[in-house]
C-alpha positions as CSV (number, residue, x, y, z in Angstrom):
1,M,-16.3,-108.9,-5.1
2,G,-14.8,-112.2,-6.4
3,T,-11.3,-112.3,-7.8
4,A,-10.4,-113.1,-11.4
5,T,-9.4,-116.6,-10.3
6,D,-12.7,-117.1,-8.5
7,E,-14.5,-116.1,-11.8
8,A,-12.4,-118.5,-13.8
9,V,-13.1,-121.4,-11.4
10,Q,-16.8,-120.6,-11.5
11,A,-17.1,-120.1,-15.2
12,R,-18.4,-123.6,-15.8
13,A,-19.7,-124.7,-12.5
14,W,-21.3,-127.8,-14.0
15,E,-18.0,-129.2,-15.3
16,V,-17.7,-131.1,-12.0
17,F,-20.1,-133.6,-13.6
18,S,-18.7,-136.5,-15.6
19,P,-19.0,-136.2,-19.4
20,S,-21.0,-139.4,-19.2
21,A,-23.2,-138.5,-16.2
22,F,-26.4,-138.4,-18.3
23,D,-25.5,-140.8,-21.2
24,G,-28.6,-142.1,-23.0
25,E,-31.0,-139.8,-21.2
26,V,-33.4,-137.3,-22.8
27,V,-33.7,-133.8,-21.4
28,F,-36.3,-131.2,-22.3
29,V,-35.3,-127.6,-21.4
30,T,-37.6,-124.6,-21.7
31,G,-36.5,-121.0,-22.1
32,A,-33.5,-122.4,-23.8
33,A,-32.8,-119.7,-26.4
34,G,-30.5,-117.9,-24.0
35,G,-29.4,-117.4,-20.4
36,M,-30.1,-120.0,-17.8
37,G,-32.0,-122.3,-20.2
38,F,-29.3,-122.3,-22.8
39,E,-26.5,-122.9,-20.2
40,T,-28.6,-125.7,-18.7
41,A,-29.1,-127.3,-22.1
42,R,-25.4,-127.0,-22.9
43,A,-24.5,-128.5,-19.6
44,F,-26.7,-131.6,-20.0
45,A,-25.4,-132.1,-23.6
46,A,-21.8,-131.9,-22.3
47,C,-22.7,-134.7,-19.8
48,G,-23.9,-137.0,-22.5
49,A,-27.7,-136.3,-22.7
50,S,-29.8,-135.9,-25.8
51,V,-31.2,-132.4,-25.3
52,V,-34.3,-130.7,-26.7
53,L,-34.3,-127.0,-26.4
54,A,-37.7,-125.3,-26.3
55,D,-38.4,-121.6,-26.6
56,R,-41.0,-119.3,-28.1
57,D,-38.2,-117.4,-29.9
58,A,-38.1,-119.5,-33.1
59,D,-34.9,-118.0,-34.5
60,G,-33.2,-117.9,-31.1
61,V,-33.8,-121.5,-30.2
62,Q,-32.5,-122.7,-33.5
63,R,-29.3,-120.6,-33.1
64,A,-28.9,-122.0,-29.6
65,A,-29.4,-125.6,-30.7
66,A,-26.8,-125.1,-33.5
67,Q,-24.3,-124.3,-30.8
68,I,-24.9,-127.6,-28.9
69,P,-23.8,-130.7,-30.9
70,G,-26.5,-133.4,-31.1
71,S,-29.3,-131.2,-29.7
72,C,-32.4,-130.0,-31.4
73,G,-34.7,-126.9,-31.0
74,V,-38.4,-126.7,-31.0
75,V,-40.7,-123.7,-30.9
76,L,-43.0,-123.6,-27.8
77,D,-45.2,-121.0,-26.2
78,I,-45.8,-122.3,-22.7
79,T,-49.0,-120.3,-22.4
80,D,-50.5,-122.4,-25.2
81,E,-51.6,-125.6,-23.4
82,E,-52.4,-127.5,-26.6
83,S,-48.9,-126.7,-28.0
84,V,-47.3,-127.9,-24.7
85,V,-49.2,-131.2,-25.0
86,Q,-48.3,-131.6,-28.7
87,V,-44.6,-130.7,-28.4
88,M,-43.9,-132.9,-25.4
89,E,-45.8,-135.8,-26.9
90,Q,-43.7,-135.5,-30.1
91,V,-40.5,-135.4,-28.1
92,A,-41.6,-138.6,-26.2
93,Q,-42.4,-140.3,-29.5
94,D,-39.2,-139.2,-31.3
95,F,-36.9,-140.1,-28.4
96,G,-38.9,-142.9,-26.8
97,R,-38.6,-141.2,-23.4
98,I,-38.3,-138.0,-21.4
99,D,-36.0,-138.4,-18.4
100,H,-35.7,-134.9,-17.1
101,V,-37.4,-131.6,-17.6
102,A,-35.7,-128.3,-16.7
103,H,-38.3,-125.5,-16.9
104,C,-36.4,-122.2,-17.1
105,A,-38.9,-120.2,-19.2
106,A,-40.3,-117.1,-17.4
107,V,-40.8,-113.4,-17.6
108,I,-39.7,-110.8,-15.1
109,T,-41.5,-107.5,-14.6
110,S,-40.9,-104.5,-12.4
111,Q,-44.1,-102.5,-12.6
112,H,-45.1,-100.5,-9.5
113,T,-48.4,-101.5,-7.9
114,R,-49.8,-98.1,-8.6
115,E,-49.5,-98.6,-12.3
116,A,-50.2,-102.3,-12.5
117,D,-53.7,-103.5,-13.5
118,A,-55.3,-106.9,-13.6
119,G,-54.2,-107.5,-17.2
120,H,-50.6,-107.1,-16.1
121,W,-51.0,-109.7,-13.3
122,R,-52.8,-112.1,-15.7
123,R,-50.0,-111.9,-18.2
124,V,-47.3,-112.6,-15.6
125,L,-49.2,-115.4,-13.9
126,D,-50.1,-116.9,-17.3
127,V,-46.4,-117.4,-18.2
128,N,-44.8,-117.9,-14.8
129,L,-47.4,-120.1,-13.1
130,V,-50.0,-121.4,-15.5
131,G,-47.5,-122.1,-18.2
132,T,-45.2,-123.7,-15.6
133,F,-48.0,-126.0,-14.5
134,A,-48.8,-127.0,-18.1
135,V,-45.1,-128.0,-18.7
136,A,-44.9,-129.8,-15.4
137,Q,-48.2,-131.6,-15.9
138,Q,-47.2,-133.0,-19.3
139,A,-43.7,-133.9,-18.0
140,L,-45.2,-135.8,-15.1
141,H,-47.7,-137.6,-17.4
142,H,-44.9,-139.1,-19.4
143,M,-42.6,-139.8,-16.4
144,E,-45.3,-141.4,-14.3
145,S,-46.0,-144.0,-17.0
146,A,-42.3,-144.8,-17.1
147,G,-42.0,-144.9,-13.3
148,R,-39.0,-142.6,-13.3
149,G,-37.8,-139.1,-14.1
150,S,-37.2,-135.7,-12.6
151,V,-38.6,-132.2,-13.0
152,V,-36.9,-129.0,-11.9
153,L,-38.8,-125.8,-11.9
154,V,-37.0,-122.5,-11.6
155,A,-38.5,-120.3,-8.9
156,S,-36.9,-117.1,-7.4
157,D,-35.9,-115.7,-4.1
158,A,-38.6,-113.1,-4.7
159,G,-41.1,-116.0,-4.0
160,F,-39.9,-115.8,-0.4
161,R,-39.0,-112.2,0.0
162,G,-41.6,-110.5,-2.1
163,G,-41.3,-108.1,-4.9
164,G,-41.7,-104.3,-5.1
165,G,-37.9,-103.9,-4.8
166,L,-35.1,-103.0,-7.2
167,I,-35.6,-105.5,-10.0
168,C,-39.0,-107.2,-9.7
169,D,-42.6,-106.5,-8.9
170,S,-45.4,-108.0,-6.8
171,A,-46.8,-109.9,-9.8
172,Y,-43.5,-111.6,-10.5
173,A,-43.0,-112.4,-6.8
174,A,-46.4,-113.9,-6.4
175,S,-46.0,-116.0,-9.5
176,K,-42.7,-117.4,-8.2
177,A,-44.2,-118.1,-4.7
178,G,-46.9,-120.1,-6.6
179,V,-44.1,-122.1,-8.3
180,L,-42.6,-122.9,-4.9
181,S,-46.0,-124.2,-3.6
182,L,-46.6,-126.1,-6.8
183,V,-43.3,-127.9,-6.5
184,K,-44.2,-129.1,-3.0
185,S,-47.7,-130.2,-4.1
186,L,-46.4,-132.1,-7.2
187,A,-43.6,-133.7,-5.2
188,R,-46.1,-135.0,-2.7
189,E,-48.4,-136.3,-5.4
190,F,-45.8,-138.1,-7.5
191,A,-43.2,-139.3,-5.1
192,S,-44.7,-142.8,-5.0
193,S,-44.5,-143.0,-8.8
194,G,-40.7,-142.8,-8.8
195,V,-40.7,-139.2,-10.1
196,R,-38.9,-136.3,-8.3
197,V,-40.0,-132.7,-8.4
198,N,-37.8,-129.9,-7.1
199,A,-37.1,-126.2,-7.5
200,V,-34.0,-124.2,-8.0
201,V,-34.3,-120.8,-6.3
202,P,-31.9,-118.3,-7.9
203,G,-31.0,-115.1,-6.2
204,P,-30.2,-111.9,-8.2
205,S,-28.4,-113.1,-11.3
206,D,-26.5,-111.4,-14.1
207,T,-28.3,-113.1,-17.0
208,P,-30.0,-111.8,-20.1
209,M,-33.3,-111.6,-18.2
210,H,-31.7,-108.6,-16.3
211,T,-30.2,-106.9,-19.4
212,G,-32.0,-103.7,-18.6
213,V,-30.6,-103.4,-15.1
214,A,-27.9,-100.7,-14.8
215,D,-24.4,-101.8,-13.9
216,E,-24.4,-99.5,-10.9
217,L,-27.5,-101.2,-9.6
218,K,-26.0,-104.6,-10.2
219,Q,-23.0,-103.6,-8.1
220,R,-25.3,-102.4,-5.3
221,I,-27.1,-105.7,-5.4
222,A,-23.9,-107.8,-5.4
223,S,-22.6,-105.9,-2.4
224,N,-25.5,-107.3,-0.4
225,I,-24.8,-110.9,-1.3
226,P,-22.4,-112.6,1.1
227,V,-20.2,-114.1,-1.6
228,G,-19.8,-110.7,-3.2
229,R,-21.3,-111.3,-6.7
230,M,-24.5,-111.9,-8.5
231,G,-25.3,-115.4,-9.7
232,R,-24.5,-116.7,-13.2
233,A,-26.4,-118.9,-15.6
234,E,-23.7,-121.5,-15.1
235,D,-24.4,-121.6,-11.3
236,M,-28.0,-122.4,-11.9
237,A,-27.3,-125.0,-14.5
238,A,-25.0,-126.8,-12.1
239,A,-27.7,-126.9,-9.5
240,I,-30.3,-128.2,-12.0
241,L,-27.9,-131.0,-13.1
242,F,-27.4,-132.0,-9.4
243,L,-31.1,-132.2,-8.8
244,C,-31.6,-134.4,-11.8
245,S,-28.6,-136.6,-10.9
246,P,-28.6,-139.9,-8.9
247,G,-26.8,-137.9,-6.2
248,A,-30.2,-136.2,-5.5
249,A,-32.2,-139.4,-5.4
250,F,-33.5,-138.7,-1.9
251,V,-34.3,-135.0,-2.6
252,Q,-38.0,-134.4,-3.2
253,G,-39.9,-131.1,-3.0
254,A,-36.9,-129.1,-2.2
255,A,-36.4,-125.4,-2.7
256,F,-32.7,-125.3,-3.5
257,D,-31.3,-121.8,-2.9
258,V,-28.6,-120.8,-5.3
259,D,-28.1,-117.2,-4.2
260,G,-24.6,-116.8,-2.7
261,G,-26.0,-116.7,0.8
262,L,-28.5,-113.9,0.2
263,M,-31.4,-115.9,1.7
264,L,-29.6,-117.2,4.8
265,R,-32.4,-117.5,7.3
């Protein structure tokens, strides 16, 4: 496991970015009421961006926005296509632009195939894949007309390895594999428009999404990760900031592993 010093150094991985790295830019972050989405929103704001936090948890997203100076929170259910269109249109009107979209909203499930039914699969895919497409489509609509922008979708190592393991099921894994394929398709379609589309691929992470995972199980998982610990929301936020930065100007359609070496292949 990492030392206390390691943990202190990694506590805010995104602090390597300049406080003015995203000055004047507008960032839309989904799933921002907590976890990876919140940390990503906070990171962008700390680097000078105007940040819109979006989440279906109305109270949670307002509490989150209150902790980030200069940001605002909006209620958004990504499975409601009309709401996605309206909310992003309003953001574009209010701010005059949308430069970056970090799509962190998702659900994780761990139902055994024997108990799962088609309804379970539809619910998971509706959020993790159809909802992701709706957000990406609207982001790209606004960015294409401006001739610039970047979209980062959050996938999962389960999209490569499959589910049915310790913390996720086959429906979740299939939905995230779909996200990885979607990223490649969108990147190919929109590259000539000056818009970049990439994916962050987290490995097992100690975030609120895994609140129900027992500490003993987390320790077992961490022991299989080469760097000796699970990921943190801050690690993912730093990767998202990089993919949206000018330093990633030649990165298109990438699946950026952020997993402590778990997926070395």
